[in-house]
Structures are given as structure tokens and as C-alpha cells.
C-alpha positions in Angstrom: 102.6 -179.8 -146.0 99.0 -180.7 -145.2 97.3 -182.3 -148.3 100.5 -182.9 -150.1 101.7 -186.5 -150.6 105.4 -187.1 -150.6 107.2 -190.3 -151.3 109.1 -191.9 -148.5 112.4 -191.1 -150.2 111.5 -187.4 -150.6 110.2 -187.3 -147.0 113.4 -188.9 -145.7 115.6 -186.5 -147.6 113.5 -183.6 -146.4 113.8 -184.6 -142.8 117.5 -185.0 -143.2 117.8 -181.5 -144.6 115.7 -180.1 -141.7 117.9 -181.8 -139.2 121.0 -180.5 -140.9 119.6 -177.0 -141.0 118.9 -177.2 -137.2 122.4 -178.4 -136.5 123.8 -175.6 -138.8 121.9 -173.0 -136.8 123.2 -174.4 -133.5 126.8 -174.5 -134.8 126.6 -171.0 -136.2 125.2 -169.7 -132.9 128.1 -171.3 -131.0 130.6 -169.7 -133.4 128.9 -166.3 -133.2 128.7 -166.3 -129.4 131.7 -168.3 -128.6 129.6 -170.3 -126.2 128.5 -173.9 -126.3 126.0 -173.3 -123.5 124.0 -170.2 -124.0 121.1 -171.0 -121.7 119.9 -173.5 -119.1 118.2 -175.4 -122.0 121.6 -176.2 -123.5 123.1 -177.7 -120.4 121.5 -176.9 -117.0 124.3 -178.2 -114.9 127.0 -176.4 -116.8 125.0 -173.2 -117.2 124.2 -172.8 -113.5 127.6 -173.9 -112.3 129.2 -171.4 -114.7 126.9 -168.6 -113.5 127.8 -169.4 -109.9 131.5 -169.2 -110.7 131.2 -166.0 -112.6 129.1 -164.4 -109.8 131.8 -165.2 -107.3 134.4 -163.9 -109.6 132.4 -160.7 -110.0 132.0 -160.3 -106.2 135.8 -160.8 -105.7 136.4 -158.3 -108.5 134.4 -155.6 -106.7 136.3 -156.4 -103.5 139.6 -156.0 -105.3 138.9 -152.3 -105.6 138.7 -151.9 -101.8 141.7 -154.2 -101.3 143.6 -152.0 -103.8 142.6 -148.9 -101.8 143.7 -150.6 -98.6 147.1 -151.3 -100.1 147.5 -147.6 -101.0 146.3 -146.5 -97.6 148.9 -148.6 -95.8 151.5 -147.5 -98.2 150.7 -143.9 -97.5 151.0 -144.5 -93.8 154.3 -146.4 -94.3 155.6 -143.5 -96.5 154.5 -141.1 -93.7 156.5 -143.1 -91.1 159.6 -143.1 -93.3 159.3 -139.3 -93.7 158.6 -138.6 -90.1 161.6 -140.8 -89.1 163.8 -138.5 -91.3 162.4 -135.4 -89.6 163.0 -136.9 -86.1 166.5 -137.8 -87.1 167.0 -134.2 -88.3 165.7 -133.0 -84.9 168.3 -135.3 -83.3 171.0 -133.8 -85.4 169.9 -130.3 -84.4 169.9 -131.1 -80.7 173.3 -132.8 -80.9 174.6 -129.7 -82.7 173.3 -127.6 -79.9 175.2 -129.8 -77.4 178.4 -129.0 -79.2 178.0 -125.3 -78.5 179.0 -123.8 -75.1 176.3 -124.1 -72.5 174.4 -120.8 -71.9 172.3 -119.2 -69.3 169.3 -117.0 -69.2 170.9 -115.0 -66.4 172.1 -111.6 -67.8 175.8 -110.6 -67.5 176.5 -109.3 -64.0 179.7 -107.6 -62.8 180.3 -106.8 -59.1 183.1 -104.5 -57.9 185.5 -105.3 -55.0 185.6 -101.7 -53.6 183.4 -101.4 -50.5 181.4 -98.1 -50.3 179.6 -97.1 -47.0 175.8 -97.3 -47.2 173.6 -94.3 -46.7 171.7 -94.4 -43.4 168.2 -93.2 -42.5 167.6 -90.2 -40.2 167.5 -91.2 -36.5 166.8 -89.1 -33.4 167.5 -90.8 -30.0 166.3 -89.1 -26.8 168.9 -88.1 -24.2 166.7 -89.1 -21.3 167.3 -92.9 -20.8 165.2 -93.4 -17.6 161.8 -93.5 -19.3 159.7 -96.6 -18.9 156.4 -97.7 -20.4 154.6 -97.0 -17.1 156.0 -93.5 -16.6 153.1 -91.1 -16.4 153.3 -87.8 -18.3 152.4 -85.6 -15.4 155.6 -86.6 -13.7 157.5 -85.3 -16.7 155.8 -81.9 -16.5 153.0 -82.6 -19.0 149.6 -80.9 -18.4 146.3 -81.8 -19.9 146.2 -80.6 -23.5 150.0 -80.6 -24.1 151.0 -82.0 -27.5 154.0 -83.7 -29.1 154.3 -83.9 -32.9 156.6 -85.7 -35.3 157.1 -85.0 -39.0 158.8 -87.7 -41.1 159.2 -86.8 -44.7 156.3 -84.3 -44.7 153.9 -86.6 -42.8 152.9 -85.2 -39.4 151.5 -87.3 -36.4 150.3 -85.6 -33.2 149.8 -86.8 -29.7 147.6 -84.9 -27.2 147.8 -85.6 -23.5 144.1 -85.4 -22.5 144.7 -86.8 -19.1 148.4 -86.3 -18.1 148.0 -87.9 -14.7 147.1 -91.3 -16.2 148.6 -91.2 -19.7 152.0 -92.9 -19.9 155.1 -92.6 -22.1 154.0 -95.8 -23.8 150.8 -94.1 -24.9 152.7 -91.3 -26.4 155.2 -93.6 -28.2 152.3 -95.7 -29.5 150.5 -92.7 -30.9 153.7 -91.2 -32.6 154.6 -94.7 -34.1 151.5 -94.4 -36.3 153.4 -92.2 -38.7 153.5 -94.0 -42.0 157.0 -92.8 -43.0 159.0 -94.2 -40.0 159.0 -95.8 -36.5 159.0 -94.4 -33.0 160.0 -96.8 -30.2 160.9 -96.9 -26.5 164.3 -98.5 -26.5 166.8 -98.6 -23.6 164.8 -96.1 -21.6 164.9 -93.5 -24.4 162.5 -92.5 -27.2 164.0 -93.4 -30.6 162.6 -92.2 -34.0 163.9 -93.6 -37.3 162.9 -92.7 -40.8 161.7 -95.5 -43.1 164.2 -94.7 -45.9 167.4 -92.9 -46.6 165.8 -89.7 -48.0 163.3 -88.5 -45.3 164.2 -86.1 -42.5 162.7 -86.1 -39.0 161.4 -83.1 -37.0 159.8 -83.1 -33.5 157.4 -80.3 -32.3 155.5 -79.5 -29.1 152.5 -77.6 -27.9 151.3 -76.4 -24.5 153.8 -75.5 -21.8 156.8 -75.7 -24.1 158.9 -78.0 -21.9 157.6 -81.4 -23.2 160.4 -82.3 -25.6 163.0 -81.3 -23.0 161.5 -83.6 -20.4 161.6 -86.4 -23.0 165.2 -85.6 -24.0 164.3 -85.0 -27.6 165.9 -82.5 -30.0 163.4 -80.4 -31.9 165.9 -79.8 -34.7 165.2 -81.5 -38.1 167.5 -84.4 -38.7 168.2 -85.4 -42.3 169.5 -88.7 -43.7 173.2 -89.4 -43.7 174.8 -89.8 -47.1 177.9 -91.9 -46.9 181.0 -90.3 -48.2 182.7 -91.8 -51.2 186.4 -91.1 -51.3 189.2 -91.6 -53.9 187.0 -92.0 -57.0 189.1 -90.4 -59.6 188.6 -92.5 -62.7 186.1 -92.0 -65.6 183.9 -95.2 -65.6 182.9 -96.3 -69.1 180.1 -98.9 -69.5 179.2 -100.2 -73.0 176.2 -102.5 -73.2 176.2 -104.9 -76.1 177.1 -103.1 -79.3 175.6 -99.8 -78.0 177.5 -96.5 -77.4 179.7 -96.4 -74.3 178.2 -94.4 -71.4 180.5 -92.7 -68.9 180.4 -91.5 -65.3 183.0 -88.9 -64.0 183.8 -90.5 -60.7 185.9 -87.5 -59.7 182.8 -85.4 -59.2 181.1 -87.9 -56.9 181.7 -87.8 -53.1 178.6 -89.5 -51.7 176.9 -92.8 -52.2 173.6 -91.0 -53.0 175.4 -89.2 -55.9 176.9 -92.4 -57.1 173.5 -94.1 -57.0 172.0 -91.2 -59.1 174.9 -91.4 -61.7 174.5 -95.2 -62.0 170.7 -95.0 -62.4 171.3 -92.8 -65.5 173.0 -95.7 -67.3 170.6 -97.2 -69.9 170.1 -100.9 -70.7 171.8 -102.0 -67.5 170.7 -102.3 -63.9 173.4 -100.5 -61.9 173.4 -99.9 -58.1 175.5 -100.1 -55.0 174.4 -103.4 -53.3 176.1 -104.6 -50.1 178.6 -101.7 -50.3 179.8 -102.8 -53.8 178.9 -101.5 -57.3 176.9 -104.1 -59.3 176.2 -103.9 -63.0 173.7 -106.2 -64.7 172.7 -106.2 -68.4 168.9 -105.9 -68.9 169.1 -108.1 -72.0 170.4 -111.6 -71.6 172.1 -111.4 -75.0 174.2 -108.3 -74.2 177.8 -108.4 -73.1 179.3 -105.6 -70.9 182.5 -103.7 -71.8 184.1 -101.8 -68.9 186.8 -99.2 -68.9 188.0 -97.2 -66.0 186.4 -99.6 -63.6 189.3 -99.6 -61.2 187.7 -96.8 -59.2 184.8 -99.0 -58.2 186.7 -102.3 -58.2 185.4 -103.7 -61.5 187.8 -105.4 -63.8 188.3 -103.7 -67.2 187.5 -105.5 -70.5 184.6 -107.2 -72.2 182.6 -110.0 -70.5 180.8 -112.2 -73.0 177.1 -112.7 -72.5 176.4 -116.1 -70.9 173.4 -116.5 -73.2 174.3 -118.6 -76.3 172.6 -117.2 -79.4 173.6 -120.2 -81.5 171.8 -122.5 -79.1 168.8 -120.3 -79.2 168.7 -120.5 -83.1 169.0 -124.3 -82.9 166.2 -124.4 -80.3 163.9 -122.5 -82.8 164.9 -125.0 -85.6 164.1 -127.9 -83.3 160.6 -126.6 -82.7 160.1 -125.9 -86.4 161.0 -129.6 -87.1 158.5 -130.6 -84.5 155.8 -128.6 -86.2 156.7 -130.2 -89.5 156.2 -133.6 -87.9 152.6 -132.6 -87.0 151.9 -131.3 -90.5 153.3 -134.4 -92.2 151.4 -136.7 -89.9 148.2 -135.0 -90.9 149.0 -135.3 -94.6 149.6 -139.0 -94.7 146.0 -139.9 -95.6 144.6 -141.8 -98.6 141.0 -141.8 -99.6 140.0 -140.1 -96.4 141.7 -142.5 -94.1 144.9 -141.6 -92.1 146.4 -144.4 -90.2 148.9 -141.9 -88.6 146.0 -139.8 -87.2 144.2 -142.5 -85.3 142.0 -143.8 -88.1 141.5 -147.6 -88.3 141.1 -149.7 -91.5 139.2 -152.9 -92.0 140.0 -154.9 -95.2 137.5 -157.5 -96.4 139.0 -160.3 -98.6 136.0 -162.5 -99.5 132.4 -162.1 -100.6 130.8 -163.0 -97.3 133.1 -160.9 -95.2 134.3 -164.0 -93.2 137.9 -163.3 -94.2 139.3 -159.8 -93.3 142.1 -157.9 -91.7 141.8 -155.1 -89.1 144.6 -152.5 -89.1 144.8 -150.3 -86.1 145.9 -146.7 -86.6 148.2 -144.7 -84.4 148.6 -141.0 -83.5 152.0 -140.0 -84.7 152.0 -136.3 -84.1 154.9 -134.9 -82.1 152.8 -135.2 -79.0 151.8 -138.7 -79.8 155.4 -139.7 -80.3 156.3 -138.1 -76.9 158.4 -135.3 -78.4 157.9 -132.2 -76.2 158.3 -128.7 -77.5 161.5 -127.0 -76.4 160.6 -124.4 -73.8 161.9 -120.9 -74.2 165.7 -120.9 -73.6 165.7 -124.5 -72.6 168.5 -125.3 -75.1 170.8 -123.2 -73.0 171.0 -126.2 -70.6 172.7 -129.5 -71.6 170.2 -131.3 -69.3 167.2 -130.1 -71.3 168.9 -131.0 -74.6 169.7 -134.5 -73.3 166.1 -134.9 -72.2 164.9 -133.9 -75.7 167.4 -136.4 -77.2 166.0 -139.2 -75.0 162.5 -138.4 -76.3 163.7 -138.4 -79.9 165.4 -141.8 -79.4 162.3 -143.3 -78.0 160.2 -141.8 -80.9 162.5 -143.4 -83.4 162.2 -146.8 -81.7 158.4 -146.4 -81.8 158.4 -145.4 -85.5 160.5 -148.4 -86.4 158.3 -150.8 -84.6 155.2 -149.4 -86.1 156.8 -149.3 -89.5 157.4 -153.1 -89.1 153.8 -153.6 -88.1 152.5 -151.6 -91.1 154.9 -153.5 -93.4 153.6 -156.8 -92.2 150.0 -155.6 -92.7 150.9 -154.4 -96.2 152.4 -157.8 -97.1 149.3 -159.6 -95.9 147.0 -157.3 -98.0 149.2 -157.6 -101.1 149.3 -161.4 -100.8 145.5 -161.5 -100.5 145.3 -159.1 -103.4 147.4 -161.4 -105.6 145.5 -164.4 -104.3 142.2 -162.8 -105.2 143.4 -162.0 -108.7 144.5 -165.6 -109.3 141.3 -166.9 -107.8 139.2 -164.7 -110.0 141.2 -166.0 -113.0 140.6 -169.6 -111.8 136.9 -169.0 -111.4 136.5 -167.4 -114.8 138.6 -170.1 -116.5 136.5 -172.8 -114.8 133.3 -171.0 -115.9 134.6 -170.7 -119.4 135.6 -174.3 -119.6 131.9 -175.2 -118.9 130.3 -172.9 -121.4 132.9 -171.9 -124.1 132.7 -173.5 -127.5 135.6 -175.1 -129.2 135.7 -172.9 -132.3 137.9 -175.4 -134.2 135.5 -178.1 -133.5 132.5 -176.0 -134.4 134.2 -174.8 -137.6 134.7 -178.4 -138.6 131.1 -179.2 -137.7 129.9 -176.3 -139.8 131.9 -177.5 -142.8 130.6 -181.1 -142.3 127.0 -179.9 -142.0 127.3 -177.7 -145.0 128.6 -180.7 -147.0 125.8 -182.8 -145.6 123.3 -180.2 -146.5 124.6 -180.1 -150.1 124.5 -183.9 -150.4 121.0 -183.9 -148.8 119.9 -181.4 -151.4 121.3 -183.4 -154.2 119.7 -186.6 -152.8 116.3 -184.8 -152.5 116.6 -183.7 -156.1 117.3 -187.3 -157.2 114.4 -188.6 -155.2 112.1 -186.0 -156.8 113.3 -187.0 -160.4 112.7 -190.7 -159.6 109.1 -189.8 -158.6 108.7 -187.9 -161.8 109.8 -190.9 -163.9 107.4 -193.2 -162.1 104.6 -190.8 -162.9 105.5 -190.7 -166.6 105.5 -194.5 -166.8 102.1 -194.6 -165.2 100.7 -192.2 -167.8 
């Protein structure tokens, strides 16, 4: 424009057009961005206030993600408690079902006869001389130095040698012979008494030297064997069936001693059979087996089938109970979300505002079967009503604990959800407030644009008229 002379009218119209163009640019910018405040130059107060509000809204938005994760974590724990409660209730039903079955026992089926059978006795030799004392010297009994007395019990021999007969006593001899491992030798009632240690070994005394030693002691040198008690009037055929096995028989008519009866009973498989206290006793080796007896009259045992005291149905329910307990442990371990398991002892801290001054701490629990106090059913424990009732008491306590913790987690979940909704609404409020400060009114700006365009058109026409007026003045001056 330098060096060009314009009339005041043209200059005024030109300035008007320039102002209108500037206003048009601002209006078009507002319409294109949707904002009436695009920078601090437009309105510092509105710009910085809006930025602050948007920043807080952004911070809360980022926290919303963690709050949302917290909601899901608590829900996972709450779902876990609901499922564990159902498993505990199933365990209760299993235990109660076991209670409805007849009580059992781990003691195998045992039958004892009423017939009394004499017991076999061990071999015993009692001296005929009953005037011996511990202080009686051997020389007074005719012993000379070097004389010997031997005793053999069941093949084991012990020897006494009188090295000094004048000072050695009967007690010395008895003490030496008593060293035999298979029996005992005592001085009882003034006589030497030798007894085998079992019902199968025999006893034999021997001598050396003058040959009158045993006679002076009143002992018999003849071997004495054990006494097998006689068994009379056993004429039946005893049949013993263990469980579902094949019946095993004993022909009692061929047995006339207790030893023979013991041998026959020992041949019966899957049962412990013996003569105890003079009576035949049969005991199943397996607690689940029943015993079926036929021909038991001969040994005083009632005929028929005796059911096993062990209850197999209770055993199956015991196994089912322990399986449910295992499922509780597995379910508790699976109730995690995003690496946090409130049922496995993990804790959760939820932050609700941008500076962390508002938060909620949720304490985790250990809800395994052990943590809930549900003990594993020991082997065969469900055979006892007492044990089952103990398990039911533990289950009832566990359900109470689960319900209480479920209420706690439910309350925590409500708090987190309320804060989540509050944060969403607050973010909306902040963003709306920020928008109110900076957003343009498109209707208003559209009207402004139309007005400015009209003004621009009129200003252009006015400038044209001013220019024509200047041209007419120049023509007149020429």
C-alpha cells in the first residue's frame, strides 16, 4: 500500500472488508473445529479451566479401567463362594446319606464256638526226690568231681559239670541247666522241674561220670514229649466259606487231638482260624468278607451266613466326600481374575480418585477345604456315626463362614460399583463443563457466517461505488 494514495471513502471500505475477512476466518475456524476457544489467546480463563477439567476427566477415565477390573475380581470371588457353597452342601448331603446306612466296623467278622477243647500242654519232667534244697551240696548226693548232667529240649543241649562236688550245690546245677533256650529248669517244692517252652518240644535228661547222678536227683532219663489234648465226638464236616469264595471243608471225624485240629484250621485260606481259650475262633482276614458256616455244630459254631460288619456303601460315600473336598480346593484355586484370587489369600486395593486419597482395601481369604476347616475323612472313618457327625459339624461351620464372607464381598462389590458409576457420571460432568467453556454454538456461528458474508458483499459493493466516485472526480478535474 506504500506510495498509493487512497481516498478516505475507499480506505474506510477497505478496512471494513479487512475486518469482515478476519471475522469470517474466526467464524469459519470455530465451525470447522467446533470450539470457540482453541488456545489461551482466545480466552485464557476458559482455556485453562477447560484443560484442567479435561485432565481430571482423563485421569478418572484411566482409573475406571482398574475399577472395572476390581469389579470383576470381586465378582469372580463371589462366584467362587457361591460354587464352593454348593460343593459343601453336596458334601453335607453325602455325609447325611452315609448316616442313613447301618453303622459299620473295621473289625473283621469273627465267630467263636461254644465247645470247649482241652489245650495241648508242654512237656514237663518233675523229679521224684522232693527233699532237695538250694544249699544241698552235690557230694552228699553221690556226685564226684567231673560228673555231668545234661538236658536236651527240642534239640538244644545244655551240660553241667561238677568240678568241685564238695562245694557245688543243687542250685548251681539248676542255674546252669536253666540256661537252655528252649525251656526252663527250676527247683520247686524240693524237686527239680524241667518244662519245655512250647507244646512241640520234648525233654531228655542225660548223665556222665558215675552213672548215679540222675537217680540221686530223682529225674527220669526217658524223653518226655508234649501232650496233645484229645478231641472227642467231632463227627461233622465243617464247611467255611469266606466272602464269595469257594467253601473249604474239614472232616472233623478224622481229628482226635487239638494239634491235629490246629493243623486243619491253619489250612483254611482268607481266614484266621485257631483254638483260643479252648474254643474254635474264626476271623475273616478281609474286613469286607462275610463268613458262611455249615456243619459247625461239631465245634459249637452256629450255621448260616454272618454279614460283614464293614459297610461298603459307607466306604463309597466316604470316598465321594473326599473327592468333593478335593474339588473345593481346585475351585478355590480357579477363582482368580487378572492374577488376583481373593479366595487364595490375595488382597485387593481399589483407587477411586486421581491422587489416591479415596480407595478401598479388600482383604482376601483362604477358602480351601483346610482353610474352611473341612478335614479329610480318614480311612474307614465313615463306618462310625461319631466321625460322620464330626464332619457334618465342620461342614455347617464352613457354610456359615462362606455366607458371612459372601456378604462381605457383596458389600465390597456394591461399594466398588457405586464408585464406578459415580466416576462415570463425574467424568461426564467434567467433560460437559469443559465443553461448555470451549465449544462453539454452531447455530450462532452459522448465523454469524451468513451475516459476515452479507457484510462482505455489501462492503465490496460500497468499495466499488467509492472507487467510481473517485474516478468521476478525476474526470471532472481533467
